[in-house]
N, C-alpha and C positions, 0 to 999 in steps of 0.2 A: 201062313205063319213063317216068319224068318227063322234061319238057323239059330240065331241067338235066342229067340223066343222058345224054340223047341228045346234048347239046351236048358233054358231057365226052368221050364216045367218038368224036364226029365232029371236034371242033375242038381239044381239048387234046392236045398231043404226048404220046404214051404211052411209058412206059419199060419195058414188058413186054407180052407177049401176054395176061396174065391179071392185071390189077390187082385189088386187093381190092374196089373198087367200092362202098365203104360211103358212103352219101349222108348227110352230117352236117348236122343241123339245129341242134344246139347241143352245147356241151361245158361241163362244170362239174365241178370237183374231179377225181375219179378216173374220171369217166364221160363217154361220148360218147352222144349221142341222135340217132336217125334220124327222118326225117319220118313214117315209118310207126309211130312209137311204141316202137321197140325201144331198149333200153339196153345199152351195152357198157362193161365195165370195161377201162380202158386199162392193161395191164401192161407197156407199153414206152414210155410217156410221149412219144408222138410221136417215138420214137427219141432218148431221153435229153434231150428238150427241156423238158417240162413238169414239172420237179422239184417245183414247188409246186402241181402240179395245173393244171388248165385254168381260166383266168380267176380267178386268185387275187385277192381283193378289194383288197389293197394295190397290186398291179400295175394293176388296172383303174382305181383312184382316181388313180394317177400318170399314166396315159395320158390320162384325161379332163382333169386339170388342165393338162397340157401342151398338149392340143388347144386350149384356150382362150387360149394364149399365142402359139405360132407352130409351123409345120411347118418344112419345109426353107427355109433362107434364104441359104445360100452353100455352095460346095464345101468339103470338109473342110479344117480347119486355118486358115481366114482370119478368121472371126468368133469372138468369145468367146461361147460358149453355156453357160448354167448347167448344163443336164442332162449335157453332156459333161464339164465340169470336176468336178462333184460326183461323178459316177460314177468317173472316173479316180482321184480323190483317195481315195475310199473303197476302191477295189480295191487301190491301191498301199500303203495303210496295212496291208493284210493280206498283203503279199508281202515276200520278202527285199529287202534294201537295193539289190541290183543290178538288181532288176526295179522300176524307179521311173518308167517312162514308158510310155504306152499309145498305140498307134496303133489307131484305131477303124475297123472295116470292117463288111461286111454279112453275112458268112458264114464258115464254117470254112475252106472251100477258099481264100477270099481271104486269110485270116489266114496260111495256109501259103504262099501265093504271096508275100505281103509279107515273111515270115520268110526265105525263100530269097533274095529280092533283098537284104534287109538283110545277110544273112551274106556274100553275094558282094561287096557294096559295101564292107563294113567290112574284110574280110580281103584283098580283092584277089585272091581265089582262085576257081576255077570247079568244083572237085570236090565232089560230095556223097556221103555214105554214108547208106544207108537199109537196111531190113531185110525179109527175106522175110515174106510174109503181112501186111505193114502196109497200112493204108489212110489216105491223107491228103487225098483229095478227087478231083474229076473234071476240073478244069481242067488245062491242059497241064503246067504246072510241078508242080502237086500230084500229077497222075497219074504224072509222071516218077519221083517218089520213092515211089510205091505199089508194094508188092512182090507183085504178082500179074500174071503175064503175060497171062492171059485177058482182063483189062481194058486192058492196055497195048498189046497187039499190034495191035488195029484202028487205032491212032492213031500208030504209029511213022512217021517218026522223032520222038522225043520230046526232052526236054532231054538234051544229051550229058553224058558224064563223071559218070554216076550209077552207083554201085557198091553191090551188095546183099551183105549178110552174114547169117548165121543169128542169129535172135533168141535171146538167152540163151547164145550160143556164144562162150566165152572165147577159143577157139583162132583166131578170125577177126578179132580187134580190130586186128591190125597193118595191116588195110586202111585204118585211119585214120592218115594221115601228114601231112607238112607241106605237102602240096598240097591238103588238105581244107579247104573253106570251112566246112562244117558237117556234123554228124551229126544226123539227124532220126529221132525214135522216139516211140512211144506207151508211156508207163509200164505201161499195160495195153492190149494189142492188142484193140481192139474187134471189128472186122469179121474179124480173123484167127482169132476163136474164143474171145475173152475169155481171153487168155493173159497172166498176170502176169509182169512182168520179175523176174528173179532179183536180189535185193538186191546180192549181191557182183558180179554181171556189170554192173549199172547203175553201181556205184561205179567199176568198171574202165573203163567207157565214159567216165565223167566224168574219170578220171585220164588216160586216153589223149588226150582233147581238150585237157586242160591241157598236157600234154607237147608236143603238136604245134601248138598255137595254133588249133585248130579250135573253132568255136562249137558248143554243144550246144543243139538245139532239141527241146523237149518238145511234142508234139501232145496237149493235154489237152481237145480239143474234146468228147469224149465223157465223160472222166473228171472234169471240173471241176465245181465248185460242190456239194460234199458228195456227189456220186454214189457215191464209194467210202468215205465215212465221214470224210474230212478235206476241207477246202475244196478242196485240189488233191491229186492222187494222189502228186506228188513228195514231199509232206510225210510220207508213210508211209516213204519211203526215205532221207530226209535227204540227198538229192542235188538240187542246185539247178541248173536250166538257165540258159543265157545268153539264150535267147529262149523265151517261153512263148506257145503258140497256144491261143486260146479261142474258143468259140461256143456253139451249142446251148442249154444251160440258162442262159446268160448273160442273155438278154433276157426271160426270164419268159414266153415265147411270142411275142415280137416278133423280127424278123430282126436279128441282130447278131453280130458277131465282133470279135476283137482279137488283135494280137500285142504282147507286152509285153517290153521289154528295158531296158538301161540308157541314161541320158541320153548317155553317151559314144558308145555304139553308134549311137544315132539321129542324132548330129550329121552322119552322112554323107548323110542324106536331104535335107539343107538346102542342098547345094552340088554343083557339078560334075555336072549343072546344078541350079539351084534347082527345086523342085517335081518331083523325079525319081521320086517315088512319090505319086500323088494318087488321090482317090476322090470322086465327086460326092455319093453318099448315105451314105458311111461316117460313123458317129456321128450318125445321124438323131436329132433331139431327142426324138421320141416313143419311139424304141427305147432311148435313154439314160435317159429318165425311168423307163421300165419296168425297165430293168436296175438302176438305183439302188434302186428299191423292192424288186425281187427280191432283191438282195444284202443290203440292210438286213434283210429279213425272214429270210433264211437265217441270217445272223449272229446274229440275236436268238433264234433257235429252238434246239432240241436235235436238230438234224438229223444230227449225227455218230452219236448213239445211235439215231436212227430208221433210219439206213442199217444199222447193226449188227443191229437187231431184224429187218429184212427178210432179211438174210443168214441169221440164226439160224433163222428160221421156215422158209426154204427148205431149209436143211440138215437140219432136223428132219422135215419132212413129205415132201419129194421124195426118197424112198428106194424102191428096188426093184430087182429083178434086171435090168430092162430100162432103168433109168436108171443109166448108167455113171458119171456124175460130175455133181456141182454145182460149177461152176467160177466163180471170180471173187472179188470183194471188195465188201462193202457192198450197195448196190442196183444194182450192175453185174454181173449174173450170167448164166451160160450152163448150160443143162440138156443134157448130152451123152447122146444116145440112140444106139441101136445102128446105125441106118442112116438114109438120106435118106427112104425110103418111110415108115418109122414117124414120123419128125419131121413130114413133110407131113400125114400123117393126123391127128396130134395137134393141130397148129396149126389145121387146117381144122375139126376137131370142137369144139375149144375156142371157135373163132370162132362156130360155130353155137350154142354154149351161152352166148354173150355175153361171152367173154373174148378180148381182142386180144393175141396173141403175135406174135413174128416170128422171123427167123433172121438169120444174119450173111452178108455177101457172100462170104466165103471158106470157109464151112462150111455144108453142107446137112444136117448131122446134129446141129446144135446149136440149141436153142431160146433165143432172147434173152428175158431177164427183166430189166426196168428199170422198176419201178413208180414212180409219183410218191412222193416222200418223205413226203408227207402222209397216205399211205394208212393207215387204221386196221387194227389187228390182226385184227379179225373178218373184214373184207373180204379182207384179204390171205390169211389162213389158209383161208377158204372157197375162194378162187381157186386156191390151191395144191392143195387137196383135189380140186378138179375136174380140174386138170391130171394129178394122180396117177391118178384114176379113168380118165381118157381113155387114158393110156398103158397102164394094166393091161388095159382093155377091148380094146385092139388087139394085145395080146400073149398072149392066152389060147390 
């Protein structure tokens, strides 16, 4: 075991008893490389982060150029910094008119925390509605609206007045009432098992929010930036949120998140008191430069069709009696197997054959598939064939 590995296991706080423990030397495109010369195909994009692959040249160029200018200079919101302004303008140019102002943070859970605070401040209400099997992050507010008790119970009491309903259940929407500050949901539940929102249900949620004055928050932390075939998943549904939460693929591999809403909504953050939501490193200039280059590259490419090609290949190749379903949209897919034991074996054996897969927090019988959007068809299909072989070899 190398010195770095020893330090990892001795000094880095662990999140499980059995981390993957891959010692990364380099990452490039769709591949990760270890110090002992092994190459791995990353079919989960660092959990939906590296949509342009690892170290995309446009992103690396932007990072290097910004490093020659300045790093952190002031807490968020006080100084005019070109990387922040340019990224926010480009993002808003591709969003509906009511999503015209961006608050930059460092991560997905921070974007959710900010969205919850904004909803409470704007509406003057305290109640939130969320959905079973959702996942919105692990900080206290985000965890409060995450719909899985196994993760919530160790940290109770959490945020009060949070109510959960069934995802895609039309019969429970009367839980949204005139005391509700906001409804928060994922258009596609990621950690819940890659579950797509029903279009009619989502429209009814929007309608119910309009009737009661509740704000609608879409958590697109996993689904954003062409992961599902459109820039954002809500564009599949023609349902526009009041607040949009973003992160993961936003920074092109750099840490970054944001929540986006209207100028009117954001007025409440400026007074009673001033500076009532602040962040030191949110909108870090290097992350913003990377995010701008990342978004420019995504918008200039044919990544909607790339995502569709990934889904088509998965549905064509990953078929068999022990593959119960290929679920999802675009390059956000889940491979439903018969049980947790088979899933664990397949993920482990594919890892041994040089393919990195994963599972979701709320489902131990579903394999996560979220490859970089730049992956070529030959590598993609070869990887899917190996997955299929591994499933079949463990079910004979």
